[in-house]
N, C-alpha and C positions, 0 to 999 in steps of 0.2 A: 786530394786532385779531383777526387769522383765526385764532389762537392757543386766546383763548378759546370761536371757535366748535366747538371739535373734539368728538366723542364722548369720547375721554380726560379732556380738563378736565374735563367735567360726572361722568363715571364718578367720577373724584375725588373730585370737591365732595361728591356724594352719601355715596363713602365717608369723606369727613370729618365729616358733619353726623350721618351713622349713629354713628361713633366716639365724636363729641363728647356723642349722647345717651346711649348706653349707657351710656357709662365716665363721664357728667356725674351719675350720681344725686346720688353720696356729696357731688358741688359744691351741689347744691341742699339737702342737707339742712344743709353747712353753712353755708349763706348762712342757710337758716330758723334756726337755732341761735345763730349770732352775733348777729343781729337781734331775737331775743326779747324782748328787755328795755328795747329803743331806744322811746321814746316814739312814741306813734301819726303824728303829724307829721314823726316822724326816719325812719320805719321805711323807706317807700320811697325814701328816699335812700339811705341804709344800703345796700340792696341793690342800689341802682345802682351807687354808687360802688366798692364792694365787688365788685361784680361785672367792674365796667369795668377798673377797678386788677389785677384778677386774669388777665381777658383778655389788656389790655397786656405782662405778664409774662408769661403764656405763648405769645403770640408772638415775643418776645425769644429764649424759652428754644427753639423752635423752628426761630427761623433759626440756632442753633446748633447745635442739633442737627442739621440741614441741612447744614448745613457740615462736622462733625465726620463726617459717615457716606461720604464723599467718602477717610475715613482707612482703608488697606486692614484687613480684618475686621473692621470696627465694623459692617458690616451683617450680617457673620453673628452678632453677637453682638445686635444690634437684633430679629433675626429671630429669635435662639433668647427675647427676653426675649418677644417681642409671643404667641409662643405659648403660654407661662407664664401670662400675661395672658387669653388667651383660655380657656384651660383654668378661671384663677381665677371670669372668667366667668360659664362653666357651673358650677365649682360652689366657688364662693363658701365662704369660712371661716365657719363659722356666727359665732365669734369673735369678729368684728369690730365695733365701734362704734365712736362718736360722742364717746364720753363725757365726756372731755377737751380740747372744743368750749368754752370759754367766753365766754358772752354777757356783753354790757356793756351799758351804761345811757348812755354817751358815745357818739357818732356814729362819731370821727375813732378812737378803739379798735377799734367793732366792723368797721370796714373794713380797719383793719390786722389783727384777725383771719382776717378773708374771703381777704386776699392773702395772709397766710404762711400760713394752713392750705393754701391751694390750690398754691402752692408746693410744699409737702411730697408731696401727693397727686396733683398731676399729671403724674408720671412716664410712667404708662401713656398719658397722655393724648397728652402730648409724642411718647412713639418711636411711636407707632401715628399722629397724623395725619402725624407725619415719614414714616412708610412709605409713606402713602398718598399724600404730595404726588408723592412719584417717579415715580409714571402719568404726570405733567405734562410740558409741557417746560421744560427746566432755568431758564429764564429770567424763568415764570410760576410758580414755583413757593411765593413769599412772597406773591403775591396771591391765590394759588389758598387757603392756610393762611388767611391775612385775612379772605376772604370768606367762606370756609367757616363759622370759627368766628364772625362776627360774625352767619349766622343761624339757628344754633345757639344766641344766646345767649337769645332771646324763649322758645324751645322750653324752654329746661334753668328759665330765671326763673320764666315764668309757667305753661308746660306740661308740669312735672314732676310732676304729681301726675298728671296724664292720661296722662304716657309712662307709668311707674311701674304705674298700673290697668291700664292696655295690656298690658304685660309679663306682669302675674299672670295675665291674661284667658288672653294666648298665649303660652306659655313660647318656643312657637317663633321669636320677636323676637328672644331674648335668645341661643338654639342659635345662628340663623343671623347674630348678631355676633359670636360669639366664631369661627364657619369664617371670615367677612370678616377676623378678624384674623389667625386659618393662614393663608388666602388670601394678605393684605400679605407675611406674612411669608415665603411661597415664593418671591413674584418676588424679594422684597427682595433672597435671595441670591442669585437668578442675576444684579445687578449692582452685586454687592459688587468692587470697585475688583483686590483680588486675584484673583478669577475670572477677568474679565473683559478688564483691560487689558492690553494690551502692553507698554507701561512701566512700568506696577510690579508690581515682585518678579519680574522676567524670569524668573528660573529657577522660578517656580510651571507648574504645567501650566495651559491658559487653557481656559474652557469655550469651542464652538465659538461664531459666532456667533447669537446667542438669537433665534430663528423664536418665532411664537405659536403653533408645538403643544408647547414646551417650556416657554413662560411662562404657558401655561393648566395643563400638567402639574404644574407644582412648586404653582401658585394650589392647584389640587385637590387634591394631595398633602399642601400644608400645613392646610387648610381642614379634609380628613380625619382628621392627625393629633390634629389641637386637638379634634374629636369625638370619636376614641375615646379620649385621655387624660383627657377633660373626664369623659364616661361612666363613666369607670372610676375618678377620682377619686370620682366622686361614689356610685357604688356602693360605696366604701369606706366614704366615711361615714356611708352609710345602714347599712353592716351593723356600724359600731364604735358608732352611738345605738343600734341594735339589742341 
């Protein structure tokens, strides 16, 4: 029980909620588009069942992601992917759209659309949340993931418009979110079994015991890398548009 009262646990919870809000805007759009043709009395059911199915599927995916991250070099690959996701958050592709989301006037069809679309679109969430969960005790990673996702569900489903307006009004929120992903990527690198476990690939040189200074330094480096790449890509996009 004491593990749930540690600062590391609640910092990781906050990271998961912020990640799911920042990367969950697409999910809110998918839910709206998939349910737009449902009769009014079924729309709420479609939103709730579709969201529940999508979240349950995501929990399963994150469970496998946490397991796979114990394989050497996969955390390095995950960190690189997180950096890319953070950069795309700061410099989104202007051609991204949701025109291929099919609406249906049947409840089960709409729920299926939400779940399938969320499966396709949630790779970024899964990797980012699995990375954030590394900050908690190994024995409490899945409870942490489930708790963070449950807290973020009502924010995404019922508060998505408010969140979007806040992001439009305060772009710094998106910048900080991208840098958070870079921070998680930097700290994730330092926990890859290939670099820290003496029993894994013993022929490889290992990082000395990771202290707080090294951990924070790697996090800051990852955050600054995302910020620099994001600003550079955004400048290129603006130059090309001009």
